[in-house]
C-alpha positions as CSV (number, residue, x, y, z in Angstrom):
1,M,0.0,0.0,0.0
2,L,2.8,2.4,0.9
3,T,4.9,3.5,-2.1
4,D,7.7,4.4,0.3
5,R,9.6,1.2,1.2
6,Q,11.3,2.8,4.2
7,T,9.5,2.1,7.5
8,R,8.2,5.2,9.2
9,S,7.5,5.1,12.9
10,F,4.7,7.7,12.5
11,L,2.8,5.7,9.8
12,D,0.6,2.7,10.6
13,P,-0.5,0.9,7.4
14,Q,-3.6,-0.5,9.1
15,V,-4.7,3.0,10.3
16,L,-4.0,4.4,6.8
17,S,-6.1,1.6,5.2
18,R,-9.1,2.3,7.5
19,L,-9.0,6.1,7.2
20,A,-8.7,5.9,3.4
21,A,-12.4,5.0,3.3
22,V,-13.2,8.7,4.3
23,P,-12.1,11.4,1.8
24,L,-10.1,14.4,2.9
25,L,-12.2,17.3,1.7
26,A,-11.7,21.1,1.5
27,R,-14.5,23.3,2.9
28,R,-13.6,26.1,0.4
29,P,-13.2,26.1,-3.4
30,M,-9.7,25.0,-4.4
31,Q,-7.6,25.6,-7.5
32,G,-5.4,22.8,-8.8
33,N,-3.8,21.5,-12.0
34,V,-5.7,18.3,-12.5
35,S,-9.2,17.1,-11.9
36,G,-10.0,15.8,-8.4
37,R,-12.7,15.6,-5.8
38,H,-12.7,19.2,-4.4
39,S,-14.9,22.1,-5.4
40,S,-13.4,24.7,-7.6
41,P,-14.2,28.4,-7.9
42,H,-14.5,27.9,-11.7
43,R,-17.4,26.2,-13.5
44,G,-16.9,23.0,-15.4
45,S,-18.7,20.0,-16.7
46,S,-18.8,17.5,-13.8
47,V,-22.0,15.7,-12.9
48,E,-23.1,18.1,-10.2
49,F,-25.4,20.9,-11.5
50,A,-24.6,24.4,-10.3
51,E,-26.8,27.0,-12.0
52,Y,-28.3,28.4,-15.2
53,R,-26.9,31.5,-16.9
54,K,-28.0,33.3,-20.0
55,Y,-26.4,32.2,-23.3
56,V,-23.8,34.4,-24.8
57,P,-22.3,34.0,-28.3
58,G,-19.4,31.6,-28.3
59,D,-20.9,29.2,-25.6
60,D,-20.9,25.5,-26.4
61,L,-24.3,24.8,-28.0
62,R,-24.3,21.3,-26.5
63,R,-24.8,22.9,-23.0
64,L,-28.0,24.8,-24.0
65,D,-31.1,23.7,-22.0
66,W,-33.8,23.3,-24.6
67,R,-36.5,22.6,-22.0
68,A,-35.7,26.0,-20.4
69,Y,-35.9,27.5,-23.8
70,G,-39.3,26.0,-24.3
71,R,-40.6,27.4,-21.0
72,S,-39.1,30.9,-21.3
73,D,-38.4,31.4,-25.0
74,R,-34.8,32.4,-23.9
75,F,-31.6,30.5,-24.3
76,Y,-29.9,29.3,-21.0
77,V,-26.7,27.4,-20.5
78,K,-26.3,24.8,-17.8
79,E,-23.2,25.2,-15.6
80,F,-21.8,22.5,-13.3
81,E,-19.4,22.4,-10.4
82,A,-15.8,21.9,-11.6
83,D,-13.7,19.6,-9.4
84,T,-10.0,20.0,-8.8
85,N,-7.2,18.7,-6.7
86,L,-6.0,20.7,-3.7
87,R,-2.7,21.8,-2.2
88,L,-2.3,20.5,1.4
89,I,0.1,22.6,3.4
90,L,1.1,20.9,6.7
91,V,2.5,23.4,9.2
92,I,4.2,21.7,12.1
93,D,5.3,23.7,15.2
94,T,8.8,22.5,16.0
95,S,9.5,25.0,18.9
96,G,10.9,23.6,22.1
97,S,7.6,23.2,23.9
98,M,6.6,20.5,21.3
99,G,9.2,18.2,23.0
100,F,7.1,17.9,26.1
101,G,5.1,14.7,26.9
102,S,4.2,13.0,30.2
103,G,3.2,9.7,28.5
104,S,4.3,7.4,25.8
105,L,4.3,10.2,23.2
106,N,5.4,13.8,23.3
107,K,3.8,16.5,21.2
108,I,6.2,16.4,18.3
109,E,5.7,12.6,18.0
110,Y,2.0,13.0,18.0
111,A,2.2,15.8,15.5
112,R,4.3,13.5,13.2
113,K,1.4,10.9,13.2
114,I,-1.2,13.5,12.4
115,A,0.9,15.2,9.6
116,G,2.2,12.0,8.1
117,T,-1.2,10.3,8.0
118,L,-2.9,13.4,6.4
119,G,-0.1,13.8,3.9
120,Y,-0.5,10.2,2.8
121,L,-4.3,10.4,2.5
122,A,-4.1,13.5,0.5
123,S,-1.4,12.1,-1.8
124,Q,-3.5,8.9,-2.4
125,Q,-6.4,11.0,-3.6
126,G,-4.3,12.9,-6.1
127,D,-3.6,16.0,-4.1
128,A,-0.4,18.0,-3.8
129,V,1.3,18.0,-0.4
130,G,3.8,20.4,1.2
131,V,5.2,20.9,4.7
132,T,6.6,23.8,6.7
133,C,8.4,23.3,10.0
134,A,8.1,26.4,12.2
135,A,10.0,27.5,15.2
136,E,12.0,30.8,15.4
137,G,11.0,31.4,11.8
138,I,10.6,28.8,9.0
139,V,13.0,26.0,9.8
140,K,12.2,24.0,6.6
141,H,9.7,24.5,3.8
142,I,8.9,22.0,1.1
143,P,6.4,23.4,-1.5
144,A,3.3,21.4,-2.4
145,K,3.8,18.8,-5.2
146,Q,2.2,15.5,-6.1
147,S,4.4,12.5,-6.8
148,P,5.7,9.4,-4.9
149,A,9.2,10.8,-4.8
150,H,8.0,14.1,-3.4
151,L,5.9,12.3,-0.7
152,R,9.1,10.5,0.4
153,L,10.7,14.0,0.8
154,I,7.7,15.1,2.9
155,F,8.0,12.1,5.1
156,D,11.8,12.7,5.5
157,T,11.1,16.2,6.6
158,I,8.4,15.2,9.1
159,E,10.7,12.4,10.5
160,E,13.6,14.8,10.9
161,A,11.6,17.5,12.7
162,V,13.2,18.3,16.1
163,P,11.7,20.6,18.7
164,N,14.0,23.4,19.5
165,G,14.0,27.1,20.4
166,P,11.3,29.7,20.8
167,T,8.2,29.9,18.6
168,Q,7.5,32.5,15.9
169,L,4.4,30.6,14.6
170,V,2.4,33.8,14.1
171,Q,5.0,35.4,11.9
172,V,5.4,32.2,9.9
173,L,1.6,31.9,9.2
174,H,1.6,35.6,8.1
175,E,4.5,34.8,5.7
176,L,2.7,31.6,4.4
177,S,-0.4,33.6,3.8
178,E,1.4,35.7,1.2
179,T,3.9,33.2,-0.2
180,V,1.4,30.3,-0.9
181,R,-0.1,31.9,-4.0
182,Q,-2.9,29.6,-4.9
183,R,-5.7,28.6,-2.5
184,A,-4.6,25.8,-0.2
185,F,-5.8,23.7,2.6
186,V,-3.5,24.8,5.5
187,V,-3.3,22.4,8.5
188,V,-1.5,23.8,11.5
189,I,-0.3,21.4,14.3
190,S,0.9,23.1,17.4
191,D,0.4,23.6,21.1
192,F,-0.4,27.3,20.3
193,F,1.5,28.6,23.4
194,M,1.1,32.3,22.4
195,P,-1.4,35.1,23.0
196,P,-4.7,34.3,21.3
197,A,-5.0,37.9,20.2
198,E,-1.8,37.4,18.1
199,L,-3.2,34.2,16.6
200,S,-6.4,36.0,15.5
201,G,-4.5,38.2,13.1
202,C,-2.7,35.4,11.2
203,F,-5.9,33.2,11.1
204,Q,-7.7,36.2,9.6
205,H,-4.9,36.7,7.1
206,L,-5.0,33.1,5.9
207,R,-8.7,33.3,5.5
208,F,-8.5,36.7,3.6
209,R,-6.1,34.9,1.2
210,R,-8.9,32.3,0.7
211,H,-7.0,29.4,2.3
212,D,-9.0,26.7,4.1
213,V,-7.5,26.5,7.6
214,A,-7.6,23.6,10.1
215,L,-6.0,23.6,13.5
216,F,-4.9,20.7,15.7
217,H,-4.3,22.1,19.2
218,L,-2.0,19.6,21.0
219,L,-2.0,19.5,24.8
220,D,-0.5,17.1,27.3
221,P,-2.9,15.8,29.9
222,L,-0.7,17.2,32.7
223,E,-1.1,20.7,31.2
224,I,-4.8,20.3,31.7
225,S,-5.0,18.6,35.0
226,F,-1.8,20.1,36.7
227,T,-1.7,17.0,39.0
228,F,1.8,17.6,40.5
229,H,2.2,16.4,44.1
230,R,5.6,17.6,45.2
231,P,7.8,20.7,44.8
232,M,9.5,20.8,41.5
233,R,11.3,23.0,38.9
234,F,9.1,24.1,36.0
235,V,11.3,24.7,32.9
236,D,10.5,26.9,29.9
237,M,11.3,24.6,27.0
238,E,11.6,27.6,24.7
239,G,14.4,29.3,26.5
240,G,12.7,31.3,29.2
241,P,13.6,31.2,33.0
242,S,12.7,28.2,35.1
243,I,10.6,28.4,38.2
244,F,10.8,26.3,41.4
245,A,7.5,26.1,43.1
246,E,5.1,24.1,45.3
247,P,2.3,23.0,42.9
248,S,-0.4,23.4,45.4
249,D,0.6,27.1,45.8
250,I,0.1,27.9,42.1
251,A,-2.5,25.4,41.0
252,E,-5.5,27.8,41.4
253,R,-3.8,30.6,39.5
254,Y,-2.6,28.2,36.8
255,G,-6.2,26.8,36.4
256,K,-7.6,30.3,36.0
257,A,-4.9,31.3,33.5
258,L,-5.5,28.2,31.5
259,E,-9.3,28.7,31.5
260,Q,-8.9,32.3,30.3
261,Y,-6.4,31.2,27.6
262,L,-8.7,28.5,26.3
263,S,-11.7,30.8,26.4
264,E,-9.9,33.5,24.5
265,L,-8.7,31.0,21.9
266,K,-12.2,29.6,21.5
267,Q,-13.4,33.1,20.7
268,V,-10.6,33.7,18.2
269,V,-11.5,30.4,16.5
270,L,-15.2,31.3,16.2
271,E,-14.4,34.8,14.9
272,S,-11.9,33.5,12.3
273,A,-14.2,30.6,11.2
274,V,-11.3,28.1,11.1
275,D,-11.6,24.4,11.7
276,Y,-10.4,23.7,15.3
277,Q,-9.7,20.5,17.2
278,R,-8.3,20.4,20.7
279,V,-6.4,17.2,21.3
280,Q,-4.9,15.6,24.4
281,I,-1.9,13.6,23.2
282,N,-3.0,10.5,25.1
283,E,-6.0,10.2,22.8
284,D,-6.0,7.7,19.9
285,Y,-4.8,9.7,16.9
286,E,-6.8,7.5,14.6
287,Q,-10.1,8.4,16.3
288,V,-9.0,12.1,16.3
289,L,-8.4,12.0,12.5
290,L,-11.6,10.0,11.8
291,Q,-13.7,12.6,13.6
292,F,-11.9,15.3,11.7
293,L,-12.5,13.7,8.3
294,I,-16.1,12.9,9.0
295,R,-16.8,16.5,10.2
296,R,-15.3,17.9,7.1
297,T,-17.6,15.8,4.9
298,Q,-20.5,17.1,6.8
299,T,-19.5,20.8,6.6
300,R,-18.3,20.8,3.0
301,G,-19.2,24.0,1.2
302,L,-19.3,26.1,4.4
303,R,-17.3,29.4,4.4
């Protein structure tokens, strides 16, 4: 099933086989080079009827609707939805905090599974795939293309992603908004440890450029529950100062700060109309992706 003979720790052939039964769909019209399964902003001649429009000289006479002419004594042309392939841009946060994990997987390992699986599914349905690793700027950027050799390059990039340094994800997303010229499906995988107000601007920028945007917000269960039972040193994995504290002394303040952060982020997501999924990294990633794929089939065509 896999064209890449190299074993990839983040790819499970059985998971790929099961998820392949559900298409990866864009919610917004896409622009591609070959026919595919995604709505296009242009009209074409697929089987799904779109609308009538008045005949103008030069139109293909085979598309005239003679029944409409018989009813109205006017010439009308049938238009249909044109289908196209999409460009999937996987944006992986590789800043230092993505190295954290209290269980069997850390965030970057979980992100590899999400990104690798989506990249494979997109490639199998004829879509172009690209990847951007973001930390203190763009660490690596592979433009979207569609070929088995290119997919191997995507997998190599995902596999070699190492969490390090501070995050400049907001600036990277602003840059991608301008440099990815054609409409794309942009999937961002991050813990989004930055002010929600700053994220709002880059999400709006991506939407203004007519990209379809989906977010996977990765959180470790300990970041939610804060169940620490002894004094310890809390280290900023992105280079900031460390703090030695008694967890019981700061748990209440931490809980309030987390609640406020998640509430503000939820508001940003609603205002930006992006596809958002909060994930705890002890969840089964197959079920996370299955819910994501099914939800997109149900909301196809929403703006």
